[in-house]
C-alpha positions in Angstrom: 44.4 -95.1 116.1 43.6 -96.3 119.6 45.0 -99.7 120.0 42.3 -100.8 122.8 38.9 -99.7 123.4 38.9 -99.1 127.2 41.7 -98.1 129.5 41.5 -97.7 133.2 43.7 -95.1 135.1 43.3 -96.3 138.6 42.5 -99.8 140.0 40.8 -99.1 143.0 37.7 -100.7 144.1 35.5 -98.9 141.5 37.7 -99.0 138.5 38.5 -102.6 139.0 34.6 -103.3 139.2 34.2 -101.3 135.9 36.9 -103.0 134.4 35.5 -106.4 135.2 32.1 -105.6 133.9 33.7 -104.2 130.5 36.0 -107.4 130.0 32.8 -109.4 130.3 31.2 -107.3 127.9 33.8 -106.7 125.3 36.5 -109.1 126.1 39.9 -108.6 127.9 41.8 -108.2 124.8 40.1 -104.5 124.4 41.2 -103.4 128.1 44.2 -101.7 129.5 44.8 -101.0 133.0 47.3 -98.7 135.0 47.6 -97.8 138.6 50.1 -95.8 140.7 50.8 -99.3 142.1 52.3 -101.6 139.3 51.7 -104.4 141.5 48.0 -103.8 141.8 47.7 -103.3 138.2 49.6 -106.4 137.3 47.4 -108.6 139.7 44.0 -107.0 138.3 45.4 -107.5 134.7 46.4 -111.3 135.5 42.9 -111.7 137.0 41.0 -110.1 133.9 43.4 -111.5 131.5 43.9 -108.2 130.0 46.8 -105.9 129.9 48.6 -103.3 132.1 50.9 -100.6 131.5 51.5 -96.9 132.8 49.1 -93.9 132.9 50.7 -92.3 129.6 50.2 -95.8 127.6 46.4 -95.8 128.9 46.1 -92.0 127.7 47.9 -92.8 124.3 46.1 -96.0 123.2 42.6 -96.2 124.8 39.5 -94.7 122.9 37.7 -94.6 126.2 39.9 -93.6 129.2 38.3 -94.0 132.8 40.0 -91.7 135.2 39.6 -93.5 138.7 41.3 -91.3 140.9 40.3 -89.2 143.8 39.1 -85.5 143.1 41.9 -84.1 145.2 44.5 -86.0 142.9 42.9 -85.4 139.7 44.5 -82.2 138.6 48.1 -83.6 139.1 47.1 -86.7 137.2 45.4 -84.8 134.2 48.7 -82.5 134.2 50.9 -85.6 133.8 48.9 -87.2 130.8 47.9 -83.7 129.1 50.8 -84.0 126.6 49.9 -87.3 125.6 46.3 -86.4 125.0 47.2 -83.2 123.1 49.7 -85.3 120.8 47.0 -87.6 119.8 45.2 -87.3 116.1 42.6 -89.8 116.7 39.2 -89.7 118.7 39.2 -90.5 122.4 36.9 -89.9 125.4 37.8 -88.9 128.9 35.7 -90.9 131.8 35.5 -89.1 135.1 34.2 -90.7 138.1 35.6 -88.1 140.5 32.8 -86.8 142.8 32.1 -83.3 142.8 34.2 -82.3 139.7 32.4 -81.0 137.0 32.9 -81.3 133.2 33.9 -77.5 133.3 36.2 -78.1 136.1 38.0 -80.9 134.4 38.3 -78.8 131.2 39.8 -76.0 133.2 42.7 -78.7 134.6 43.1 -79.5 131.1 43.3 -76.1 129.6 41.3 -77.0 126.9 37.8 -78.7 126.0 38.1 -82.3 125.4 35.2 -85.0 125.0 34.3 -85.9 128.5 31.7 -88.3 130.0 31.2 -88.0 133.7 29.8 -90.8 135.6 28.9 -91.7 139.3 28.6 -95.5 139.9 28.0 -97.2 143.2 29.8 -100.2 144.7 27.1 -102.8 143.6 28.4 -102.4 139.9 30.9 -105.1 141.5 28.0 -107.6 141.2 26.1 -106.3 138.2 23.4 -104.7 140.1 24.8 -101.2 140.3 23.1 -97.8 139.4 25.6 -95.9 137.0 24.6 -92.2 136.4 26.4 -90.3 133.6 26.2 -87.0 131.8 28.3 -85.9 128.9 30.0 -82.7 127.4 28.7 -81.6 123.9 31.9 -82.9 122.2 30.8 -86.6 122.9 29.4 -88.2 119.9 26.1 -90.1 120.2 27.6 -93.4 118.8 30.2 -92.9 121.7 27.6 -92.7 124.2 26.0 -95.9 122.8 29.2 -97.8 122.8 30.2 -96.7 126.3 26.9 -97.7 127.5 27.0 -101.0 125.8 30.3 -101.8 127.2 29.0 -101.3 130.8 25.7 -103.3 130.4 27.0 -105.8 132.9 27.5 -103.2 135.6 23.8 -102.7 136.3 21.3 -100.0 135.6 22.8 -97.0 133.5 20.9 -93.7 133.3 21.7 -90.4 131.9 21.0 -87.3 134.1 21.4 -83.6 133.6 24.9 -82.5 135.0 23.1 -80.1 137.6 21.3 -82.9 139.2 24.2 -85.6 139.3 25.6 -84.5 142.6 22.3 -85.0 144.2 21.6 -88.1 142.6 25.0 -89.7 143.6 24.6 -88.7 147.1 21.4 -91.0 146.9 22.7 -94.1 144.9 26.6 -93.5 145.4 26.5 -92.9 149.1 23.2 -95.0 149.7 24.7 -98.1 149.6 26.7 -97.3 152.9 23.4 -96.5 154.5 21.9 -99.5 153.5 24.7 -101.7 154.9 24.5 -99.7 158.3 20.6 -100.6 158.4 21.6 -104.3 157.4 24.0 -104.5 160.4 21.6 -102.9 162.8 18.9 -105.3 161.6 21.4 -108.0 162.3 22.3 -106.9 165.6 18.6 -106.8 166.5 18.5 -110.4 165.5 21.3 -111.4 167.5 19.9 -109.5 170.5 16.5 -111.6 170.1 18.4 -114.9 170.1 19.6 -115.5 166.4 22.9 -116.8 165.3 25.0 -113.9 163.7 25.2 -115.8 160.5 21.5 -116.3 160.1 20.8 -113.0 161.3 22.8 -111.5 158.7 21.4 -113.7 156.0 18.0 -112.8 156.8 18.7 -109.0 156.9 20.3 -109.2 153.6 17.5 -111.3 151.8 14.9 -109.2 153.4 16.5 -106.0 152.2 17.0 -107.5 148.6 13.6 -108.9 148.3 12.0 -105.7 149.6 14.1 -103.4 146.9 13.0 -106.0 144.1 9.2 -105.8 144.9 9.6 -101.9 145.1 11.0 -102.1 141.6 8.8 -104.5 140.2 5.4 -103.7 141.5 4.9 -100.1 140.6 3.5 -99.5 144.1 4.6 -96.5 146.3 6.7 -97.5 149.1 4.1 -96.1 151.6 1.8 -98.5 150.3 4.0 -101.5 150.3 4.7 -100.6 154.2 1.1 -100.3 154.9 0.6 -103.9 153.2 2.9 -105.2 155.9 1.4 -103.5 158.7 -1.5 -105.3 160.2 -3.7 -103.3 162.8 -2.5 -103.7 166.3 0.3 -105.8 164.8 4.2 -106.2 165.3 5.1 -104.4 162.5 3.2 -101.2 163.1 4.8 -101.3 166.7 8.2 -101.3 165.1 7.4 -98.4 162.5 6.0 -96.4 165.4 9.5 -97.0 167.3 11.3 -95.9 164.1 9.1 -92.5 163.7 9.8 -91.9 167.3 13.5 -91.6 166.5 12.9 -89.5 163.6 14.0 -92.4 161.3 13.0 -90.9 158.0 14.2 -87.3 159.1 17.6 -89.1 159.9 18.0 -90.6 156.7 17.2 -87.6 154.8 19.8 -85.7 156.6 22.5 -88.3 155.9 21.8 -88.0 152.2 21.7 -84.2 152.3 25.0 -84.2 154.2 26.4 -86.2 151.7 25.4 -84.1 149.0 26.6 -81.0 150.7 30.1 -82.6 151.2 30.2 -83.6 147.4 29.5 -79.9 146.6 32.3 -79.0 148.9 34.7 -81.4 147.0 33.9 -79.7 143.8 34.5 -76.1 145.2 37.7 -77.3 146.8 39.0 -78.0 143.5 37.6 -74.8 141.7 39.2 -72.8 144.3 42.7 -74.7 143.8 42.5 -74.0 140.1 
């Protein structure tokens, strides 16, 4: 039987953030970490008070195995642990967070069908405010999905989505934080240009974005209505909105999400061509 509940292959930013959430939920004794850098794995394990080992140990001992490697590295990594997985007689579930790689592509890399949950988290999972999308193969049991969701409850909001939509959703929620940070930086720069100190400008920009997002989530109002409620006739805000619209603000944002979506699809297609 699996000796640990959750194993992480890859201790990068996302793998580390999810490992922290899992340790908070189920405790560090049930978590095992590996990374191509043993130093990185050791440091993270010491921080979380869990254990670390190599990839084969994680593949052999964990019930839920997070595959935290880049899409272009996935095939080689799966090839290396495949004999270990095939030698197991107990239940295990693979959890992939590689952008663009479908469940069928992962099965091709493994030369067999295995229980797989495909996830797309975003970086705010590091502070428990993330958006984590998932889809699963038909070999994953319902109780395993429940166990998976419960373990990640401190990562943020978790939502199941059909696999044909996960690339589109991840272009929005997965890539979106980078666009938000650009906007926050631009707001801050504008504040500095208008005379504010940098630290205050950053604080005001971040709190404005956080508060606006919370109001949008809790008010049930359309964002257009919330925008209208800030715009007084002949006032300062509507003048700023006019300036944004002159610069094709909404079209530019839509183009950014679309570009991220297309690139995600390209990453998946590239792996399919290399099979």
